[in-house]
N, C-alpha and C positions, 0 to 999 in steps of 0.2 A: 308717233311711235307705234309699231305693230309687233305682234307676237307671232313668230314663225314656229309652229308646233311640229311640222314634218317637212321633209324627211329628217330623221336624226342620224348623225354621223355614227358609224360603227365604232369610232374611236372615242366619242364623247356622247353620252346619252343625256346631257344637260341641254335644256332649251336655250335659244339665242334671242337677244333683243336687237332690233334695228331701228334707226331713226333717219328722217330725211335731212336733218340738220347736221352740221359738222360739230361733233362733240369735243374737238380739240380746243383749248383756250387760245384766244387771239394773241398774237405776238406783242410783247411789251415794248414800249418805245425806247429807243436807244438814248442813254444818258452819258454825259462826259464823266466816266468813272475816275479818270486820272486826276481831274480837278478836285473831286470829292475826297479821294484818298489823300491828296496833298494837304487839303484843309484839315482833315482829321489828324494827320500826323503833326501838323503845326500846333493844333490845340493840345494834343497829348504832351508835346514837348514843353509847351508853356506851363501846363499843369504840373509836370514833373519838376520844372525849374522852381515853381512857386513852393512846392512841397520841400524841395531841397533847401531853399532859402529859409523857410520856417524852421526846419530841423536844425540848421546851422545856428540860427538866431537863439533858439530856446534850449538846445540839448548839447551837453559836453560829450562829444563823440568818444574821446579818449577815456573819460571816466566810465562811459557805458560799456566800452569794450573790456576795460579792466574788471568791471563788475561781472560781466558775462563769463569772463575767464575764471573768476573766483567761484562763481556758481557751478561752472563745469567741473572745476577741480573738486569742489565739495561733493558734487553728484558722483564723481568717480570714486571718492573716498568712501561714500556711504553705500556704494553698490554692494548688495548682499550676495553671498555665495550660497545658492540653494543646495540641498542634498543631491539633487540630480546632477547639477553642474559639478559638484565636488567629486562624485563617484565617476562621472564621465571623464573628467580630467585625469583622475588616478588611473582608470582603466586604460585610457589612451597611452599614458606614460609607461605603464608596466608591460603592456603588450608589445611595445617597440623593443624592449630589452628585458625579457623575463628573467627573474632571479631564482636561485635555488633556495627553497624554504623547507626546513625540516619540521615535521609534525610528530611529536613524541607519542601522542595518544592514538596509535594506529588502529586500535580495535574499537574505538568509539564510533557509533553509527553516524553522528553528526560530522565528525572529523573526516570519515570516509566519504560521505556525500560531498563535503566541501572540497576534498582533495580531487574527487572525480570531476567536479564542476570547474575548479581552478585550472586543472590541466587540460580539460576539453576546450576551455575558452582561451587558453594560452596565457593565463595570468602569471603562472609560475611553473618552475620545475619543482616537483615535490618528492621528498623522501619520507616515507612513513616508518616509524619505529615500532617494532614488535615482532613476534614470531610469525614468519611469512605464512605458515599454514593457517594460523588463527586469523591473520589479517585478510587473506584471500577467502577464507571460509565465510567470514562475517560480510565481506563485500558481496560475495555470491548470494548469500541469504537475502541481502537487501536489494539485489538486482543492480549493483553499481559496477561500473567499469573503471577499475583502478590500474589497468594495464600500462598506462603512461607513467605510473608512479614507481619509484624504486622502493623496496622494502628491506630494512636492515634490522637484524635482531642484535641489540646490544650485548646480550648474554653470550653470543657465539661469534661476534664480530672479530675479524682478525686485526682490526685497528684499535681494539679496546686497550691493549697493552701500551700502544703508542700514546693514546689519549691519557691514560693513567700516569705515564711518565711526565707528560706535559703539565697535567693537573698538579702533580706533586711539586714540580719546579715553580709553577706560578704561585702556589700557596706558600711555598718556602720564601720566595722573593718578597711577597707581600708581608709576610710575618716579620721578616728582617727589616723592611722599610718601616713598619709600624713601630718597632722597638727603637730604630734610629731616630724617628721623629717623636719619640715618647718623652721629650723634655717638658711637655706641657704639664700643667698641674693635674689635669684629669688623668693623663697616662701615668704620671708618677703616683697618683693616689690609688690607681687600680692597675698595677703592673701585670696581673694575671687575667685581665679582662678578655683577652683574645686567646682562644685555644691554640695549642701548638699545631704546626702543619701536619697533615696526615702522612703516614708511611706509604711506601710504594704498594704494599699489600692492601692497605686500607683504601688507597686510591683506586686500585684495580677493582676491588669489590664494589666501591661506590659507582664507578663508571659503568660496570656491568648491570648493576641493580637499579640505578636511578636513571630513568629514561630522559628526564629533563637535563641532568648533568651530561649525559652522553650527547644530547642534542646541542647543548652549549659548547661542548668540546669540539663537535663537528664544525660549528661556526668559527671557533677560535683557530682551529687547524686549517681553515680554508676549504673544508669539504662541503660546506653550505654557506649561504650568504645571510641567512636569518632564521629565526625560530619562532613558532607560534604554539603556545600551550596554555593550559588552564581549564579546558572543558571538563576535565575530571580531576584537576589538582587545585589546591589552594594557591592564592597569589604568592604566598611566601615560598611554596615549593617551586614555583616557576621563577620567581625573581631572585631568590638567594643564590643559585648557581651562576646566574648571569652577573650578579654583582661581584661574586668571588673571582670570576674568570675574565669578564669583559669590561669591568669598570675601568674608566680612564684614570691613569695616574695624573696628579696635578700638573706635572710638567708637560705631559702629552696633551692635556686639555688646554693648557695655555698656548701651546704651539698650534693647536687646531683652531684657536681663536674663540674658545668658549662656545656657548650655544649648544643646542641639542638636536636641532632639526637637520643639520647637515646640508642646509641650503647654500645659496650664494651670498649670504650676508657678509658684511665687512667684519673683520676680527673684532671681538668685543674686548673692552677694557676691564673685564671681570677678573678679580684675583684668581690665580691658578687653583688654589685649594677649593674655592667655591665653584669654579667652573667644572670641577670633577664630580660635583654632587649629582647623584642619580635621582631623577624625579620622574613624574609621569603626567600625561594629559589624557583627557577623554575628548574625542570629537563628538559633540552633541548635535546630532542631525535632527533638528526641529523641522516642522512642516515647511517653514519659509526661509530658514537660514541654518548655517552651521556655526556653532560656537566652540571655543576651545576652553575646557575647564582644567585647571591645574592647581595644586597637586592633590589628587583625590585617592591616591593608592599607596604612596611610599613614605613620605616624611611626616612624622606624627606632629611634632611641635617645632617647626623651623624657626631659627633666629631671624632677625631683620636681614642680615646678610644672606642667609640661605634663602629666605623668601624672595629677595631681590634676584638671586641667581635663578630660582624657579621661574620668575617672571620673564627674565631674559631668554631662558631656554624655551619657554612656552611660546613667546613671541616669535622666535626664530623657527620653531616647529610650524607654527601657523603660516608664516611666510613661505616656508619650504613646500607647504601643501596648498599654496595659492590663495590663502586667506590674509587680507590686509590686517596686520596686527594693530589693534587699539586696546591697550592693556588697562584693565580696571583692577586695582588692588582693593579687595573687598574687606569690609568691616561692618560693625553695627553703627558706625558713624559716617556721615558724609561731610568731608572737608571741615572738620571741627565742630559738627553739630553735637558730638558727644566727646567724652574724655575718658582716659583710663590707660593703663599700661598696654593693653592689647591694641588700642587705637594708635598709641605712640609707636608701637613696633611696626604696624602697617605703614604709618606715615614715614618712618625712617627707611623702610624698605623702598617705598616709592621714590624718596629722595635719592637713594643709592642707584636705582635704575636710571633715573634722569642723569645722574653724574656719569655712570658707566656707559650708557647708551643714549646720548642726546638725539639720536636719529629715531628713537621709538616714541610713539604717542602713548603716554602713561599718565594715569590720574589715580590719586588715592590719598586717604581712604574714601571709598564709595560704598554705599549700600547697594544691594543687588538690584532693587528697582530703579535707583538713580543711574545705574550703569547701563541698563537695557531699555528703559522707557524714556523717550525724549520729553514727553509731557511731564513726567515726574522730575526729570533732570532740570527742566526749566524752573520748577518750583524750589528744588533743593540746592541746586548748584548755582551760587551767586557769581555774577560776572565781576571780575576784578581787573581794574585798569583797562577796561575795554576789551579784555581777552575772553573769548568763549572757549569752553572745554572741547577739545577734539574727541574726547572719549565718552564723557557723560551722555547717556542715552543712546550711544552708538557703539558700545564696547563689543569686541569680537573675542577677546582673550580675557577670561575671568580667573584671577588668582585668589584662591581662598587662604585665609590666615592659618589654617591648620587642617590636619587630616579629618578631624571630627566633623567640622563644618563642610569640608569639600566632599567627603564620601556621602554624607547624609543628603546634601543638596543635589548631587548628581543623580542619586537614586530617586529622590522626590520628583525632580524634573522629568526623569525618564518615565516614571509611572503616571505622573499627572498630565503629561502632554501626549495626546493621542498621536500615534505614529512616530513618536520620538525613538531614535536609535542611538544608543550610546556605544561608540566604537572605542575600545580601549580596555584597560589602560595601555597607552603607548609609552614605552620607557624612553627617557632622554639621557644623554651623556654616557651612553655605552659606546664602545668602539665598534660594535656591530649590532644590528637590531634584534632584540628579543622582546616579544609582546605577549601580554597576558590576555586570557579570555575569562569571561564570567562563566561559572559552572552552569548558569541558566541560559547560555548562549544558544542561538539558532544557527542553522547552516549558513544563512545569509551573513550573520555576524562573523562567522569564521572566514568566509570568502572575503568579506570586506577587510578583515584584519590581515589576511594573507596579502591582499593588494597593497595595504598600507606598508607592510613589512617589505614588500618588493621595492616600493618607491624609496623607503629609507635605505635599503641596501644599495640602490643605485647612487644615492646621495653620499653614503659612507664611502663608496669606492672613489667618487670624485674628490672627496675630502682627502683621502689617503694619497691620491695622485697629486693633488696640489701640495701636500706636505712633502712628498718625495721630490717634487720640482724645487721647492724652497730649499730642501737639504742639498740638492745637487748644485743649485745656484750658490749656496753658502760655501760649499766645498770648492767650487770653481773660483769663487772670490778669494778664499783663503790661500789657494794655490797661486 
């Protein structure tokens, strides 16, 4: 081998190596590859046949397939909905069909920011209530674009008189119904428990001065699809007008099939008077899952029947929002570990839910830890007759025995869990969605609640359409 140092090519200044011998490898001798390939294939086939024979001899294939199917079903049931998945699904649904949401607190900085974001993202069509000059001045001061929002002043609205007339009529009808149904012992003992309906003059004054009442009347009259309020008002101030105007009558609730979520669930066998019970849920967005807490805002001390109705409505709401409902009826006892009147009330409520809605997975009474922690559930929940609980350790809907425990727990979980967002209270069993905000809410909280309200409004419209179709079918059948 010799080194040639010169001359160097102008295209390559690297030195070159030369040798007298041929550096290429010698050709490999030809072999009969066809024979080798055939032999290999025969060996593989024999091995496969041996493995198949061993499998058939020692394993029950049908039993294995059945077990895998059960495991797959169990995995699907326990699949968690994360907060990101939850909000993505909601956003995708409302953007396809934006609903008209009224925000009564039109001069609140957080509400203005949420309205600007919701309209810019196409989540909803928004009407702000308040003096237009004050609303636009506040938005301008904050650098917010609310040009996509309508602004209505209840004090000067030309529809105030129309809403006042409608409000008077609704309150008069409800007052009359209350007295007609007043044969119960409670009504007989307290005949003056309900105030008389307002006069037209009083109704007009109320509609002009109470932004929440004006917003609810917009929803009732069809001028809006839903309402979100509470950033600057108490829960009572937000909920009371909604219950006065939008609460379902028992007959209407029965015709709608009970339930509060407005989803595609089958009609419930819940008694009509309980199906009209207004209740609430919170969507608790924890770091790794979304849970439904009910009722944490409306019913103070529900009876067993009312507690069962709350559970059914909460389960239907969860399902309508894409969360597989596994309902835990909460108590200080887990399936008989403790005794007392409160435990018996929760047990009776769980039994009613199972009777009314056998399609729902429900268990109770359960303690909070046994409802959510599979390790604790294995210790506390005993297997009976070979049956394992579908709910214990895997609950997605938690129904609290009373307002005291529910409200306290949701606030404790919200504060103790880093990054937890409590969305609600979302009201159930109204004829149209009205949702409350915490006075400590953020802009993101308001945007999320507007999104939830939009989806509820879509579902309420579908429910009304199905009801009209049933009425038309009934009329055609009668003819």
